[in-house]
ROLUMDO-966537 format. One record per residue (C-alpha): x, y, z; residue in three letters. Coordinates in Angstrom, 3 decimals. Example, Ala and Ser with C-alpha at 12.3 -4.5 7.8 and 13.67 -1.06 7.14 Angstrom:
% ROLUMDO-966537
+----------+----------+----------+-----+
!       c1 !       c2 !       c3 !   r !
+----------+----------+----------+-----+
!   12.300 !   -4.500 !    7.800 ! Ala !
!   13.670 !   -1.060 !    7.140 ! Ser !
+----------+----------+----------+-----+
This chain:
% ROLUMDO-966537
+----------+----------+----------+-----+
!       c1 !       c2 !       c3 !   r !
+----------+----------+----------+-----+
!  -17.030 !   23.207 !    8.711 ! Met !
!  -16.200 !   20.151 !   10.758 ! Phe !
!  -14.208 !   21.348 !   13.771 ! Ser !
!  -13.294 !   18.458 !   16.095 ! Pro !
!  -12.717 !   19.099 !   19.786 ! Gln !
!  -10.822 !   16.812 !   22.119 ! Ser !
!  -12.731 !   16.008 !   25.335 ! Pro !
!   -9.387 !   15.785 !   27.143 ! Arg !
!   -7.862 !   19.001 !   25.800 ! Asp !
!   -9.815 !   22.149 !   24.833 ! Pro !
!   -6.617 !   23.524 !   23.246 ! Asn !
!   -6.598 !   20.914 !   20.470 ! Phe !
!   -5.700 !   22.429 !   17.095 ! Arg !
!   -5.163 !   20.936 !   13.679 ! Ile !
!   -2.124 !   22.163 !   11.651 ! Pro !
!   -2.618 !   25.689 !   10.306 ! Phe !
!   -1.925 !   24.422 !    6.775 ! Gln !
!   -5.290 !   22.637 !    6.843 ! Cys !
!   -7.073 !   25.948 !    6.354 ! Ile !
!   -6.252 !   25.469 !    2.673 ! Trp !
!   -8.149 !   22.183 !    2.635 ! Leu !
!  -11.151 !   24.162 !    3.862 ! Lys !
!  -10.655 !   26.887 !    1.236 ! Leu !
!  -10.248 !   24.296 !   -1.532 ! Asn !
!  -13.418 !   22.423 !   -0.543 ! Gly !
!  -11.674 !   19.289 !    0.699 ! Ser !
!  -12.586 !   19.534 !    4.385 ! Trp !
!  -15.608 !   17.531 !    5.648 ! Pro !
!  -18.780 !   19.283 !    6.746 ! Leu !
!  -20.422 !   19.167 !   10.159 ! Thr !
!  -23.539 !   17.132 !   10.922 ! Asp !
!  -25.708 !   20.245 !   10.745 ! Gly !
!  -24.325 !   21.393 !    7.385 ! Leu !
!  -25.205 !   18.885 !    4.701 ! Arg !
!  -25.252 !   19.118 !    0.929 ! Ile !
!  -29.031 !   19.690 !    0.746 ! Tyr !
!  -28.744 !   22.819 !    2.914 ! Gln !
!  -27.815 !   26.140 !    1.223 ! Pro !
!  -24.365 !   26.586 !    2.779 ! Leu !
!  -23.508 !   22.914 !    2.397 ! Gly !
!  -24.632 !   22.960 !   -1.228 ! Phe !
!  -22.624 !   26.125 !   -1.952 ! Ala !
!  -19.516 !   24.605 !   -0.366 ! Tyr !
!  -19.909 !   21.422 !   -2.412 ! Thr !
!  -20.333 !   23.428 !   -5.631 ! Val !
!  -17.174 !   25.391 !   -4.779 ! Trp !
!  -15.268 !   22.164 !   -4.124 ! Ala !
!  -16.220 !   20.802 !   -7.545 ! Trp !
!  -15.368 !   24.135 !   -9.171 ! Tyr !
!  -11.838 !   23.850 !   -7.769 ! Val !
!  -11.508 !   20.290 !   -9.091 ! Ile !
!  -12.845 !   21.255 !  -12.535 ! Val !
!  -10.602 !   24.347 !  -12.743 ! Ser !
!   -7.537 !   22.219 !  -11.999 ! Val !
!   -8.667 !   19.673 !  -14.595 ! Cys !
!   -9.161 !   22.381 !  -17.263 ! Ile !
!   -5.735 !   23.863 !  -16.544 ! Thr !
!   -4.162 !   20.410 !  -16.891 ! Ile !
!   -5.936 !   20.050 !  -20.257 ! Cys !
!   -4.429 !   23.377 !  -21.417 ! Phe !
!   -0.988 !   22.130 !  -20.388 ! Gln !
!   -1.524 !   18.734 !  -21.991 ! Thr !
!   -2.499 !   20.392 !  -25.293 ! Ala !
!    0.795 !   22.305 !  -25.237 ! Phe !
!    2.649 !   19.094 !  -24.413 ! Leu !
!    1.117 !   17.234 !  -27.370 ! Val !
!    1.869 !   20.043 !  -29.818 ! Asn !
!    5.506 !   20.362 !  -28.699 ! Asn !
!    6.282 !   16.749 !  -27.982 ! Phe !
!    9.350 !   16.642 !  -30.219 ! Gly !
!   11.120 !   19.431 !  -28.314 ! Asp !
!   12.766 !   17.831 !  -25.252 ! Ile !
!   13.335 !   21.134 !  -23.431 ! Met !
!    9.756 !   22.294 !  -23.946 ! Met !
!    8.362 !   18.872 !  -23.073 ! Thr !
!   10.277 !   18.495 !  -19.809 ! Thr !
!    9.481 !   22.054 !  -18.718 ! Glu !
!    5.810 !   21.493 !  -19.396 ! Asn !
!    5.806 !   18.112 !  -17.621 ! Cys !
!    7.117 !   19.763 !  -14.426 ! Cys !
!    3.809 !   21.568 !  -13.967 ! Thr !
!    1.495 !   19.098 !  -15.737 ! Thr !
!    2.535 !   16.160 !  -13.548 ! Phe !
!    2.309 !   18.269 !  -10.404 ! Met !
!   -1.210 !   19.276 !  -11.414 ! Gly !
!   -2.173 !   15.670 !  -12.177 ! Ala !
!   -0.867 !   14.513 !   -8.785 ! Leu !
!   -2.926 !   17.024 !   -6.863 ! Asn !
!   -5.971 !   16.632 !   -9.098 ! Phe !
!   -6.016 !   13.020 !   -7.865 ! Val !
!   -5.606 !   14.270 !   -4.287 ! Arg !
!   -8.474 !   16.751 !   -4.591 ! Leu !
!  -10.735 !   14.160 !   -6.171 ! Leu !
!   -9.857 !   11.549 !   -3.557 ! His !
!  -10.584 !   13.941 !   -0.679 ! Met !
!  -13.902 !   14.992 !   -2.195 ! Arg !
!  -15.099 !   11.427 !   -2.824 ! Leu !
!  -14.056 !   10.148 !    0.619 ! Asn !
!  -15.387 !   12.855 !    2.929 ! Gln !
!  -16.989 !   10.492 !    5.445 ! Ser !
!  -13.832 !    8.366 !    5.677 ! Gln !
!  -11.717 !   11.496 !    6.184 ! Phe !
!  -14.049 !   12.739 !    8.888 ! Arg !
!  -13.994 !    9.368 !   10.645 ! Asn !
!  -10.197 !    9.429 !   10.585 ! Leu !
!  -10.073 !   12.877 !   12.182 ! Ile !
!  -12.587 !   11.884 !   14.876 ! Glu !
!  -10.631 !    8.736 !   15.686 ! Arg !
!   -7.434 !   10.765 !   15.960 ! Phe !
!   -9.008 !   13.255 !   18.366 ! Val !
!  -10.489 !   10.492 !   20.535 ! Asp !
!   -7.552 !    8.087 !   20.782 ! Thr !
!   -4.282 !    9.595 !   19.464 ! Ile !
!   -4.048 !   13.269 !   20.418 ! Trp !
!   -1.552 !   13.963 !   23.233 ! Ile !
!   -2.292 !   16.968 !   25.441 ! Ser !
!    0.274 !   19.200 !   27.125 ! Asp !
!   -1.355 !   18.687 !   30.518 ! Asp !
!   -1.055 !   14.890 !   30.447 ! Ala !
!    2.337 !   14.450 !   28.746 ! His !
!    4.086 !   17.806 !   28.265 ! Pro !
!    7.450 !   16.416 !   27.131 ! Gln !
!    6.157 !   14.132 !   24.380 ! Ile !
!    3.551 !   16.688 !   23.268 ! Ala !
!    6.308 !   19.300 !   22.992 ! Gly !
!    8.481 !   16.964 !   20.928 ! Glu !
!    5.569 !   16.245 !   18.588 ! Cys !
!    4.995 !   19.963 !   18.055 ! Arg !
!    8.699 !   20.475 !   17.407 ! Lys !
!    8.693 !   17.667 !   14.843 ! His !
!    5.922 !   19.446 !   12.919 ! Met !
!    8.379 !   22.270 !   12.140 ! Asn !
!    9.678 !   20.200 !    9.216 ! Thr !
!    6.266 !   20.526 !    7.571 ! Phe !
!    6.377 !   24.291 !    8.083 ! Arg !
!    9.657 !   24.369 !    6.158 ! Ile !
!    8.116 !   22.309 !    3.369 ! Met !
!    5.108 !   24.652 !    3.349 ! Thr !
!    7.384 !   27.700 !    2.997 ! Ala !
!    9.269 !   26.140 !    0.064 ! Leu !
!    6.098 !   25.192 !   -1.800 ! Leu !
!    4.526 !   28.591 !   -1.104 ! Ala !
!    7.612 !   30.287 !   -2.589 ! Cys !
!    7.363 !   27.986 !   -5.602 ! Leu !
!    3.767 !   28.844 !   -6.527 ! Ile !
!    4.420 !   32.522 !   -5.781 ! Leu !
!    7.259 !   32.547 !   -8.320 ! Met !
!    5.157 !   30.734 !  -10.919 ! Tyr !
!    2.403 !   33.335 !  -10.531 ! Cys !
!    4.575 !   36.466 !  -10.252 ! Val !
!    7.564 !   35.888 !  -12.561 ! Leu !
!    5.488 !   35.993 !  -15.795 ! Pro !
!    4.173 !   39.401 !  -14.726 ! Leu !
!    7.726 !   40.600 !  -14.064 ! Val !
!    8.708 !   39.380 !  -17.524 ! Glu !
!    5.664 !   41.089 !  -19.054 ! Leu !
!    6.172 !   44.482 !  -17.411 ! Phe !
!    9.971 !   44.688 !  -17.430 ! Leu !
!   11.079 !   42.723 !  -20.506 ! Ile !
!    8.342 !   42.096 !  -23.095 ! Leu !
!    6.233 !   45.195 !  -22.564 ! Gly !
!    2.494 !   45.588 !  -22.331 ! Leu !
!    2.082 !   45.749 !  -26.114 ! Asp !
!    3.595 !   42.274 !  -26.696 ! Ala !
!    1.522 !   40.177 !  -29.080 ! Ser !
!    1.952 !   37.027 !  -26.972 ! Glu !
!    1.955 !   37.561 !  -23.240 ! Lys !
!    3.290 !   34.991 !  -20.746 ! Pro !
!    1.213 !   32.772 !  -18.483 ! Phe !
!    2.211 !   30.973 !  -15.260 ! Pro !
!    2.703 !   27.663 !  -17.135 ! Tyr !
!    3.219 !   26.476 !  -20.710 ! Lys !
!   -0.319 !   26.131 !  -22.093 ! Met !
!   -2.244 !   26.042 !  -25.350 ! Gln !
!   -5.836 !   27.248 !  -25.434 ! Phe !
!   -8.841 !   26.417 !  -27.588 ! Phe !
!   -9.592 !   30.183 !  -27.791 ! Tyr !
!   -7.534 !   33.336 !  -28.235 ! Asp !
!   -6.492 !   34.571 !  -24.767 ! Pro !
!   -4.795 !   37.629 !  -26.316 ! Tyr !
!   -7.949 !   38.914 !  -27.977 ! Lys !
!   -8.283 !   41.602 !  -25.315 ! Ser !
!   -6.832 !   42.539 !  -21.957 ! Trp !
!   -9.952 !   41.148 !  -20.278 ! Leu !
!   -9.425 !   37.731 !  -21.892 ! His !
!   -5.789 !   37.714 !  -20.851 ! Tyr !
!   -6.420 !   38.809 !  -17.243 ! Val !
!   -9.275 !   36.357 !  -16.700 ! Leu !
!   -7.268 !   33.474 !  -18.161 ! Thr !
!   -4.239 !   34.439 !  -16.085 ! Tyr !
!   -6.197 !   34.556 !  -12.825 ! Phe !
!   -8.101 !   31.345 !  -13.610 ! Phe !
!   -4.954 !   29.312 !  -14.273 ! Thr !
!   -3.011 !   30.955 !  -11.433 ! Ser !
!   -5.683 !   30.115 !   -8.871 ! Tyr !
!   -5.807 !   26.528 !  -10.154 ! Ala !
!   -2.050 !   26.325 !   -9.500 ! Gly !
!   -2.505 !   27.771 !   -6.027 ! Ile !
!   -5.118 !   25.097 !   -5.281 ! Cys !
!   -2.703 !   22.425 !   -6.523 ! Val !
!    0.239 !   23.483 !   -4.350 ! Val !
!   -1.768 !   24.319 !   -1.231 ! Thr !
!   -3.516 !   20.935 !   -1.393 ! Thr !
!   -0.105 !   19.279 !   -1.600 ! Leu !
!    1.374 !   20.821 !    1.533 ! Phe !
!   -1.907 !   20.842 !    3.492 ! Ala !
!   -2.596 !   17.147 !    2.932 ! Glu !
!    1.029 !   16.196 !    3.613 ! Asp !
!    0.926 !   18.242 !    6.813 ! Ser !
!   -2.152 !   16.504 !    8.191 ! Ile !
!   -0.691 !   13.106 !    7.267 ! Leu !
!    2.516 !   14.055 !    9.100 ! Gly !
!    0.420 !   15.352 !   12.010 ! Phe !
!   -1.325 !   11.984 !   12.341 ! Phe !
!    1.912 !    9.984 !   12.040 ! Ile !
!    3.838 !   12.200 !   14.481 ! Thr !
!    1.285 !   11.857 !   17.267 ! Tyr !
!    0.859 !    8.142 !   16.582 ! Thr !
!    4.597 !    7.772 !   17.159 ! Cys !
!    4.151 !    9.773 !   20.359 ! Gly !
!    1.486 !    7.310 !   21.484 ! Gln !
!    3.873 !    4.428 !   20.789 ! Phe !
!    6.393 !    6.128 !   23.096 ! Arg !
!    3.758 !    6.365 !   25.826 ! Leu !
!    2.943 !    2.704 !   25.260 ! Leu !
!    6.619 !    1.804 !   25.675 ! His !
!    6.757 !    3.717 !   28.957 ! Glu !
!    3.781 !    1.731 !   30.243 ! Arg !
!    5.419 !   -1.542 !   29.184 ! Ile !
!    8.688 !   -0.608 !   30.911 ! Asp !
!    6.774 !   -0.032 !   34.132 ! Gly !
!    4.585 !   -3.100 !   33.816 ! Leu !
!    6.526 !   -5.116 !   36.399 ! Ile !
!    9.608 !   -3.137 !   37.350 ! Ala !
!    7.611 !   -0.370 !   38.995 ! Ala !
!    4.735 !   -2.384 !   40.374 ! Ser !
!    6.139 !   -3.466 !   43.772 ! Asn !
!    3.114 !   -5.682 !   44.230 ! Leu !
!    2.762 !   -7.446 !   47.578 ! Arg !
!    0.376 !  -10.001 !   48.978 ! Gly !
!   -1.190 !  -13.181 !   47.695 ! Asn !
!    0.793 !  -14.568 !   44.689 ! Pro !
!   -2.409 !  -15.384 !   42.799 ! Asp !
!   -3.623 !  -11.807 !   43.284 ! Glu !
!   -0.269 !  -10.468 !   42.110 ! Val !
!   -0.436 !  -12.623 !   38.965 ! Gln !
!   -3.982 !  -11.446 !   38.262 ! Arg !
!   -2.856 !   -7.806 !   38.459 ! Lys !
!    0.059 !   -8.546 !   36.123 ! Tyr !
!   -2.347 !  -10.027 !   33.576 ! Val !
!   -4.832 !   -7.143 !   33.902 ! Leu !
!   -2.064 !   -4.605 !   33.323 ! Arg !
!   -0.842 !   -6.496 !   30.283 ! Leu !
!   -4.388 !   -6.662 !   28.910 ! Gln !
!   -4.758 !   -2.909 !   29.344 ! Ser !
!   -1.506 !   -2.378 !   27.424 ! Ile !
!   -2.740 !   -4.776 !   24.728 ! Ala !
!   -5.943 !   -2.737 !   24.320 ! Arg !
!   -3.915 !    0.461 !   23.948 ! Gln !
!   -1.688 !   -1.244 !   21.399 ! His !
!   -4.715 !   -2.439 !   19.435 ! Glu !
!   -6.125 !    1.110 !   19.334 ! Arg !
!   -2.873 !    2.299 !   17.781 ! Leu !
!   -2.902 !   -0.534 !   15.252 ! Leu !
!   -6.533 !    0.177 !   14.377 ! Ser !
!   -5.885 !    3.877 !   13.797 ! Phe !
!   -2.789 !    3.086 !   11.728 ! Ser !
!   -4.864 !    0.803 !    9.505 ! Arg !
!   -7.419 !    3.566 !    8.945 ! Leu !
!   -4.612 !    5.998 !    8.167 ! Leu !
!   -3.031 !    3.632 !    5.673 ! Glu !
!   -6.341 !    2.804 !    3.986 ! Glu !
!   -7.211 !    6.464 !    3.478 ! Phe !
!   -3.861 !    7.790 !    2.240 ! Phe !
!   -2.409 !    4.866 !    0.286 ! Asn !
!   -4.019 !    5.678 !   -3.137 ! Pro !
!   -2.650 !    9.213 !   -3.235 ! Ile !
!    0.720 !    8.091 !   -1.898 ! Leu !
!    0.987 !    5.661 !   -4.813 ! Leu !
!    0.477 !    8.495 !   -7.308 ! Val !
!    2.869 !   10.687 !   -5.292 ! Asn !
!    5.714 !    8.164 !   -5.356 ! Leu !
!    5.173 !    7.348 !   -9.035 ! Met !
!    5.238 !   10.982 !  -10.150 ! Ile !
!    7.982 !   12.189 !   -7.783 ! Ser !
!   10.751 !   10.343 !   -9.613 ! Ser !
!    9.672 !   11.895 !  -12.927 ! Leu !
!    9.356 !   15.380 !  -11.434 ! Leu !
!   12.807 !   15.306 !   -9.820 ! Ile !
!   14.312 !   13.993 !  -13.075 ! Cys !
!   12.732 !   16.672 !  -15.274 ! Met !
!   13.393 !   19.611 !  -12.989 ! Val !
!   17.007 !   18.493 !  -12.636 ! Gly !
!   17.222 !   18.201 !  -16.436 ! Phe !
!   15.983 !   21.777 !  -16.817 ! Gln !
!   18.595 !   23.040 !  -14.359 ! Leu !
!   21.500 !   21.191 !  -15.977 ! Val !
!   20.733 !   21.642 !  -19.675 ! Thr !
!   18.831 !   24.934 !  -19.718 ! Gly !
!   20.572 !   27.581 !  -21.852 ! Lys !
!   20.047 !   31.343 !  -21.747 ! Asn !
!   17.575 !   30.799 !  -18.927 ! Met !
!   16.024 !   33.844 !  -17.280 ! Phe !
!   17.522 !   34.167 !  -13.788 ! Ile !
!   14.051 !   34.073 !  -12.274 ! Gly !
!   13.328 !   30.757 !  -14.009 ! Asp !
!   16.612 !   29.348 !  -12.732 ! Tyr !
!   15.740 !   30.276 !   -9.142 ! Val !
!   12.251 !   28.850 !   -9.682 ! Lys !
!   13.631 !   25.473 !  -10.730 ! Phe !
!   16.094 !   25.444 !   -7.811 ! Val !
!   13.187 !   26.013 !   -5.410 ! Val !
!   11.145 !   23.414 !   -7.308 ! Tyr !
!   13.687 !   20.606 !   -6.975 ! Ile !
!   14.399 !   21.564 !   -3.346 ! Ser !
!   10.712 !   21.440 !   -2.433 ! Ser !
!   10.127 !   18.179 !   -4.339 ! Ser !
!   13.021 !   16.382 !   -2.647 ! Ile !
!   12.196 !   17.780 !    0.796 ! Ser !
!    8.503 !   16.860 !    0.424 ! Gln !
!    9.424 !   13.311 !   -0.502 ! Leu !
!   12.060 !   13.021 !    2.228 ! Tyr !
!    9.753 !   14.318 !    4.961 ! Ile !
!    6.968 !   11.915 !    3.988 ! Leu !
!    9.277 !    8.914 !    3.742 ! Cys !
!   11.095 !    9.912 !    6.936 ! Gly !
!    7.833 !   10.024 !    8.879 ! Asn !
!    6.804 !    6.645 !    7.524 ! Gly !
!   10.191 !    5.238 !    8.544 ! Asp !
!    9.826 !    6.678 !   12.057 ! Thr !
!    6.447 !    4.969 !   12.432 ! Leu !
!    7.985 !    1.636 !   11.420 ! Ile !
!   10.799 !    2.036 !   13.967 ! Gln !
!    8.492 !    2.995 !   16.848 ! His !
!    6.102 !    0.128 !   16.144 ! Ser !
!    8.815 !   -2.544 !   15.953 ! Thr !
!   10.466 !   -1.270 !   19.148 ! Glu !
!    7.342 !   -2.403 !   21.011 ! Thr !
!    8.493 !   -6.040 !   20.826 ! Ala !
!   11.846 !   -5.175 !   22.414 ! Met !
!   10.161 !   -3.294 !   25.252 ! His !
!    7.814 !   -6.215 !   25.870 ! Leu !
!   10.689 !   -8.681 !   26.040 ! Tyr !
!   12.646 !   -6.384 !   28.376 ! Ala !
!    9.769 !   -5.754 !   30.824 ! Cys !
!   11.388 !   -7.994 !   33.500 ! Asn !
!    8.822 !  -10.752 !   33.001 ! Trp !
!   11.298 !  -13.351 !   34.227 ! Glu !
!   12.219 !  -11.297 !   37.359 ! Ser !
!   15.799 !  -12.346 !   36.774 ! Gly !
!   17.283 !   -8.950 !   37.471 ! Asn !
!   18.951 !   -9.128 !   40.884 ! Met !
!   17.969 !   -5.549 !   41.572 ! Lys !
!   14.272 !   -6.508 !   41.512 ! Tyr !
!   14.352 !  -10.210 !   42.311 ! Ser !
!   13.303 !   -9.714 !   45.936 ! Arg !
!   10.445 !   -7.330 !   45.213 ! Ser !
!    8.799 !   -8.946 !   42.182 ! His !
!    7.133 !  -12.292 !   41.868 ! Ala !
!    7.966 !  -14.353 !   38.753 ! Pro !
!    5.192 !  -14.223 !   36.154 ! Thr !
!    3.009 !  -17.262 !   35.577 ! Asp !
!    2.267 !  -19.239 !   32.409 ! Lys !
!   -0.828 !  -17.220 !   31.451 ! Glu !
!    1.079 !  -13.963 !   31.585 ! Phe !
!    3.979 !  -15.345 !   29.557 ! Arg !
!    1.654 !  -16.789 !   26.932 ! Thr !
!   -0.108 !  -13.436 !   26.501 ! Asn !
!    3.255 !  -11.705 !   26.382 ! Leu !
!    4.506 !  -14.034 !   23.651 ! Gln !
!    1.433 !  -13.315 !   21.530 ! Ile !
!    1.958 !   -9.562 !   21.934 ! Met !
!    5.655 !   -9.865 !   21.027 ! Ile !
!    4.795 !  -11.841 !   17.896 ! Leu !
!    2.229 !   -9.225 !   16.863 ! Arg !
!    4.605 !   -6.347 !   17.581 ! Ser !
!    7.288 !   -7.801 !   15.337 ! Gln !
!    5.087 !   -7.000 !   12.352 ! Arg !
!    5.833 !   -3.327 !   11.578 ! Pro !
!    3.112 !   -0.716 !   11.352 ! Val !
!    3.652 !    0.944 !    7.999 ! Lys !
!    2.004 !    3.276 !    5.523 ! Ile !
!    2.050 !    1.867 !    2.007 ! Thr !
!    1.528 !    3.276 !   -1.465 ! Ala !
!   -1.448 !    1.028 !   -2.285 ! Phe !
!    0.601 !   -2.006 !   -1.176 ! Lys !
!    3.127 !   -1.459 !   -4.002 ! Phe !
!    5.703 !    0.346 !   -1.889 ! Ser !
!    6.246 !    1.284 !    1.749 ! Thr !
!    6.689 !    4.844 !    2.961 ! Leu !
!   10.257 !    4.602 !    4.298 ! Ser !
!   13.748 !    5.976 !    3.781 ! Leu !
!   14.528 !    2.924 !    1.681 ! Gln !
!   11.761 !    3.999 !   -0.715 ! Ser !
!   13.186 !    7.532 !   -0.724 ! Phe !
!   16.620 !    6.328 !   -1.856 ! Thr !
!   15.006 !    4.041 !   -4.447 ! Ala !
!   13.054 !    6.966 !   -5.931 ! Ile !
!   16.170 !    9.139 !   -6.102 ! Leu !
!   18.023 !    6.286 !   -7.790 ! Ser !
!   15.201 !    5.913 !  -10.325 ! Thr !
!   15.228 !    9.676 !  -10.944 ! Ser !
!   18.955 !    9.580 !  -11.673 ! Met !
!   18.417 !    6.727 !  -14.128 ! Ser !
!   15.693 !    8.695 !  -15.930 ! Tyr !
!   17.880 !   11.798 !  -15.916 ! Phe !
!   20.839 !    9.935 !  -17.456 ! Thr !
!   18.620 !    8.483 !  -20.171 ! Leu !
!   16.999 !   11.843 !  -20.912 ! Leu !
!   20.319 !   13.635 !  -21.072 ! Gln !
!   21.817 !   11.032 !  -23.444 ! Ser !
!   18.795 !   11.381 !  -25.762 ! Val !
!   19.122 !   15.182 !  -25.648 ! Tyr !
!   22.850 !   15.074 !  -26.476 ! Ile !
!   22.286 !   12.652 !  -29.349 ! Asp !
!   19.721 !   15.002 !  -30.881 ! Asn !
!   22.033 !   18.019 !  -30.754 ! Gln !
!   23.404 !   19.099 !  -34.168 ! Pro !
+----------+----------+----------+-----+
């Protein structure tokens, strides 16, 4: 497995959730472990097995959806899992087909973005603290898939009985064979579809966690950049020849510009890699929230375990969407603040506190500063394939769309009631 190491910090660690990307076959391989070698080939075969198993499970769910399309309750319940599977099938496929790009992104992060405790303990600590939100999201999604896998067994053993002619599965599915022919058929089908669901949910929180990891530390780097800008002139106390002082001002500004460009370059790579799956995520999220909410509001005689499952489902869906959009919004704010810090760097030496210790900047410096301010006014943002921006504004728009879908669905359901 590819295991990057920071030359500046031997304690570098990726989020623990990423172990699931390795188990699901989505993590890139090392240089010495390629597809034509036995271990690399076996890992690639396993990765495609996971993708195919998820695809087959989605087909089982889709068959059930087609055969019960007229029943709104059955359809919406089935769509809750089918759409989630489709979303993460796209994620798994995208990660598998873009291994080199993913690896390049990780290497770039380790080289230019990672913040070590030794160099900047305060900002590094705040970045680690911010990652706790992804641990909460991970716990919610882990509870969700656990309930989907366990509750049917509880229903089988405690309510239906082992001799039931039709035994429950984790999701609503229709098969092209008889899964009740024998206990072996039932157990194998149950484990096959359950593990496909586990791959779906673990891919969701693992990929979101590494995206949040990248964004969080990029925002930390913007904070370090702002600190350098604030000290560009105010803390220099440069003495001597005015031409030499101006040259040092310009060199410091050029160094800050190079650091800023590294952040912009990494952000572009980040956006290019994640924007296809974010588009699918934002498109499906509004439908998922609508349908899960519909199940909670209109479900009658629902098993208490199913009710709790749907409560956890809608909580995890909203929190996953909020955390992603919140991180994207934070990146936008940190990037646009750069222009304000540049303008407030005391370039005019008009502050009486510093007017005797700082020489006014020359035309070259001010011209370079103006160019940097203009560039910094363009926000750094993560988009959903250029159709939408990952921000809190997008979050509220998705919730509004979900409510519109929910109102329409509920009115159709009420009209069809006898």
